N, C-alpha and C positions, 0 to 999 in steps of 0.2 A: 374762386371768386366768380360771382355772377357777372356776365357781360350784358350790359344794358344798352339798348338803342331804341329809336322811335320811328314809327311809320306814319305816313300821311293817311288819313281816313280812306282816301280813294284806293289805297293798296289793300285795305282790309274789308271794306263794306261794298255791297253790290251797288248801292245808290247813295250819293251824297248830294242832297238838294239844298239843305239849310246853309245860309251864309255863316252860321256859327262855327261850322266845321273848320274854317280857315284858321281858327285860333287854337285848335286841339290836335293832338297826335295820340296814337296808341303806343304803349310801351311793349318792347320785345325783350325778353330775358331768356338767355340760353336757347334761343331759336323759337320760343313759344310766344305768340301774341296774347297779351292779357286783354281780353274783351270786356272785362268787368269794370275797368276804369279807363278814362281818357286823361290826358295831361295838358294843361293849359300852357300854351307857348308864352303868353304874357307874364304869367306868374314865374315861369322858369327864367325869363329874361331879367326879372327883378330879384332872382335868387330865392324865391319862396317855394321850394320844392314840395313842402307839406300841403300848402293850400292849392298847389297846382293839380293835385289828384282829385278828379271829379268822378263820381259813380256814373257809369253808363248803363242805362236800362232800355236799350233798343230805341231810344228817341232822343230828341234834342232839348227837352224841357230843362233838365239839370244843367246842360251846357249854357243855355240862354240865361237861366237864373244866375249862374256863376258870373257870367260876363256883366250882367246888369248890376249885381251886388258889389263885385270887386273892382270892376274896370269901367263901369258906366258906359258900356258899349251898347 
């Protein structure tokens, strides 16, 4: 069985400037950090794991769009 945990962006990225990052984490499975997706803490808190996964493309545009669309942040 795959062991899953999450890391704060500051532990994965060199620079974390956008305020959007406080709502997202990177997933770690079997010791490997998945850098292709980030996971929304707000969606996880409401039990919506599927919507929580957001594609990460080396920027915060997708993160900000997710927050505006689903959480009105």
